[in-house]
C-alpha positions in Angstrom: 7.8 5.8 21.1 8.7 2.5 19.6 7.4 1.9 16.0 7.5 -1.7 15.1 8.6 -2.7 11.6 6.2 -5.6 12.0 3.4 -3.1 11.6 4.2 -2.5 8.0 4.0 -6.2 7.4 0.7 -6.3 9.2 -0.9 -3.9 6.9 -0.2 -5.9 3.8 -2.6 -8.8 4.1 -5.8 -6.8 4.6 -7.3 -7.8 1.3 -7.2 -11.6 1.8 -10.5 -13.4 2.1 -10.8 -14.9 5.6 -13.4 -17.3 4.3 -10.9 -18.8 1.9 -8.1 -19.0 4.4 -9.7 -20.9 7.3 -11.3 -24.3 6.5 -15.0 -24.5 7.2 -15.7 -20.8 7.6 -17.1 -20.4 4.1 -19.5 -23.4 4.5 -20.6 -22.3 7.9 -21.5 -18.8 6.7 -23.3 -20.2 3.7 -25.6 -21.9 6.2 -25.8 -18.8 8.4 -24.0 -20.7 11.1 -22.2 -17.7 12.6 -21.4 -19.6 15.8 -19.7 -22.4 13.8 -17.8 -19.8 11.8 -16.6 -18.0 14.9 -15.6 -21.4 16.4 -13.5 -22.3 13.4 -11.8 -18.8 13.4 -11.0 -19.1 17.1 -9.6 -22.6 16.7 -7.4 -21.5 13.8 -6.0 -18.5 15.7 -5.3 -20.6 18.8 -3.4 -23.1 16.6 -1.5 -20.2 15.0 -0.1 -19.1 18.4 1.8 -22.4 18.4 3.6 -21.8 15.1 7.0 -20.1 15.4 8.9 -18.2 12.7 12.7 -18.2 13.1 14.7 -15.8 10.9 18.5 -16.1 10.7 20.5 -12.9 10.2 24.0 -13.6 9.1 26.9 -12.2 7.1 30.5 -11.1 7.7 31.7 -9.1 10.7 30.6 -5.5 10.8 27.9 -5.8 8.1 25.2 -4.3 10.2 23.4 -7.5 11.3 22.6 -6.3 14.8 21.4 -2.9 13.7 19.1 -4.5 11.2 17.7 -6.8 13.9 17.0 -3.8 16.1 15.3 -1.9 13.3 13.1 -4.8 12.3 12.0 -5.1 16.0 11.3 -1.4 16.1 13.9 -0.5 18.7 17.0 1.7 18.7 20.5 0.4 19.2 20.7 2.0 22.7 17.3 0.7 23.9 17.1 -2.0 26.5 17.0 -5.4 24.9 18.7 -4.3 21.7 21.2 -6.4 20.0 24.7 -5.0 20.8 26.3 -3.2 17.9 29.8 -2.1 17.0 32.4 -1.6 14.2 33.9 -5.0 15.0 32.3 -8.4 15.5 30.0 -8.1 18.5 28.2 -11.4 18.2 30.2 -14.3 19.7 27.4 -16.8 19.9 24.0 -17.5 18.3 21.6 -15.1 20.1 17.8 -15.0 19.8 15.8 -11.7 19.8 12.0 -12.3 20.0 9.9 -9.7 18.3 8.4 -7.4 21.1 5.0 -7.3 19.3 4.9 -11.0 18.4 7.0 -13.4 20.5 6.4 -16.2 18.0 8.7 -14.3 15.6 12.3 -14.6 16.6 15.3 -13.0 14.8 18.6 -14.9 15.4 21.8 -12.9 15.4 24.4 -15.3 14.1 28.2 -14.7 14.4 29.9 -13.6 11.3 30.8 -16.4 8.9 34.5 -17.0 8.6 35.4 -15.9 12.1 37.8 -17.9 14.2 35.1 -19.7 16.2 32.8 -20.0 13.2 34.8 -21.1 10.2 32.9 -21.2 6.9 33.1 -25.0 6.4 31.5 -25.7 9.7 29.3 -22.7 9.9 25.8 -24.1 9.4 26.3 -27.0 11.8 27.7 -24.6 14.5 24.8 -22.1 14.3 22.1 -24.8 14.3 20.9 -24.7 10.7 17.7 -26.8 11.1 15.9 -24.4 13.3 15.7 -21.5 10.9 12.9 -20.9 8.4 15.0 -18.7 6.1 18.2 -16.7 6.1 19.0 -13.0 5.4 22.7 -12.7 4.3 23.8 -9.1 5.0 26.7 -7.2 3.6 27.5 -3.5 3.7 29.9 -3.5 0.8 30.4 -6.2 -1.8 29.2 -9.7 -1.2 32.1 -12.0 -0.7 33.1 -15.6 -1.3 32.0 -16.7 2.2 28.5 -15.2 1.6 28.2 -17.2 -1.6 29.4 -20.4 -0.1 26.9 -20.0 2.7 24.1 -19.3 0.2 25.0 -22.4 -1.9 25.0 -24.6 1.2 21.6 -23.2 2.3 20.2 -23.7 -1.2 21.5 -27.3 -1.3 19.6 -28.0 2.0 16.3 -26.7 0.5 15.9 -23.5 2.5 15.4 -19.9 1.2 17.9 -17.1 1.5 17.9 -13.5 0.6 20.8 -11.1 0.1 20.5 -7.8 1.9 22.9 -4.9 0.9 22.9 -2.8 4.0 23.9 0.9 4.8 22.5 2.1 1.5 22.0 5.6 3.0 25.8 5.9 3.4 26.4 5.0 -0.2 23.9 7.6 -1.4 25.4 10.4 0.7 28.9 9.4 -0.6 27.8 9.4 -4.2 26.0 12.8 -3.8 29.2 14.3 -2.5 31.3 13.5 -5.6 28.8 13.5 -8.5 25.4 14.8 -9.7 24.1 11.2 -10.0 20.5 10.8 -8.9 19.5 8.6 -6.0 17.7 6.2 -8.4 20.9 5.9 -10.6 23.0 5.2 -7.5 20.6 2.5 -6.3 20.5 0.9 -9.8 24.3 1.0 -9.9 24.7 -0.7 -6.5 22.0 -3.3 -7.2 23.5 -4.2 -10.6 27.0 -4.4 -9.1 25.8 -6.7 -6.3 23.9 -9.0 -8.7 26.8 -9.2 -11.2 29.2 -9.9 -8.3 27.1 -12.7 -7.0 26.7 -14.2 -10.5 30.4 -14.1 -11.0 30.8 -16.0 -7.7 28.3 -18.7 -8.8 24.8 -17.6 -7.7 22.5 -18.2 -10.7 19.7 -15.8 -10.0 20.6 -13.7 -7.0 17.9 -11.6 -5.3 19.4 -8.5 -3.6 17.4 -6.1 -1.4 18.9 -2.7 -0.8 18.3 -1.3 2.8 19.1 1.2 5.4 18.5 0.1 9.0 18.1 3.7 10.0 15.4 4.3 7.3 14.0 0.8 7.1 10.7 2.0 5.4 12.7 3.2 2.4 14.4 1.4 -0.5 13.6 -2.4 -0.8 12.0 -3.2 2.6 8.5 -3.4 1.1 9.9 -5.6 -1.7 11.3 -8.0 0.8 7.9 -8.0 2.6 6.1 -9.0 -0.6 8.7 -11.7 -1.3 8.4 -13.3 2.1 4.6 -13.2 1.9 4.7 -15.0 -1.4 7.4 -17.6 -0.5 6.7 -18.4 3.1 4.5 -21.4 3.8 1.0 -20.3 4.8 1.2 -21.1 8.5 4.6 -19.3 8.7 3.2 -16.3 6.8 0.3 -16.1 9.2 2.6 -16.1 12.1 4.5 -13.2 10.7 1.2 -11.4 10.1 -0.6 -12.7 13.1 -2.0 -9.5 14.6 -3.0 -8.2 11.2 -4.8 -11.5 10.5 -6.5 -11.4 13.9 -7.7 -7.9 13.1 -8.9 -8.9 9.7 -10.9 -11.8 11.2 -12.6 -9.4 13.7 -13.4 -6.8 11.0 -14.6 -9.5 8.6 -16.9 -11.1 11.2 -18.2 -7.7 12.3 -19.0 -6.7 8.7 -20.8 -10.0 8.1 -23.0 -9.6 11.2 -23.8 -6.0 10.3 -24.7 -7.0 6.8 -26.9 -9.9 8.0 -28.7 -7.5 10.4 -29.3 -5.0 7.7 -30.6 -7.7 5.4 -33.1 -8.9 8.1 -34.3 -5.3 8.7 -34.9 -4.7 5.0 -36.8 -8.0 4.6 -39.0 -7.2 7.6 
């Protein structure tokens, strides 16, 4: 059974106030205009289906980009429609992978930066920089000069990027085999090393998220969720959270109608 990682994003927006998020709903409900409120919610949701979110997944060859894409989409590497994986570079061209639960969300598997066909100096132009909303730069060891050059170019062009240190489960197992260090200490050590390395290479305030694509619910995935929800423009955030937002609208409206019915009964 496929379990989508989008589901964990979807559960995070449940406390938002629908009345504040959709223009006109609050005013309509103040006037007991439930039909008007329902119309505005419907119009907003229809508009939202036309908003796309494009996530670029990049990094050097063999960093685990494709496995991360599959995990985020809730499918296994061997499943039909999965991004191909391997120990060498398996992505030779920019490849889109729509999310199976929300086709408006697309993860783009980009070829490794610095490969023969995608040299660092021409990379952003060759991969079609403009179409992406933000970038996840993935590395399974230490972030390298090409990663930093890419991040600096992205930053210069006013888009967000986030560093993802992948295959953390491998590091934890390796550390446990040679020392008594706790998992928390190992994670802190890796994070600090990544941050310091990026600072040394010229990134002023690097944000690094530690992840395992085989245990995506662990480590820093929830922190990445929170960051994206905070930093994405509202329409893009709602696209990422579309089905959760739809569910909240239904629950909110149902609760409002029930509350009104109970109020009318008590008054009568």
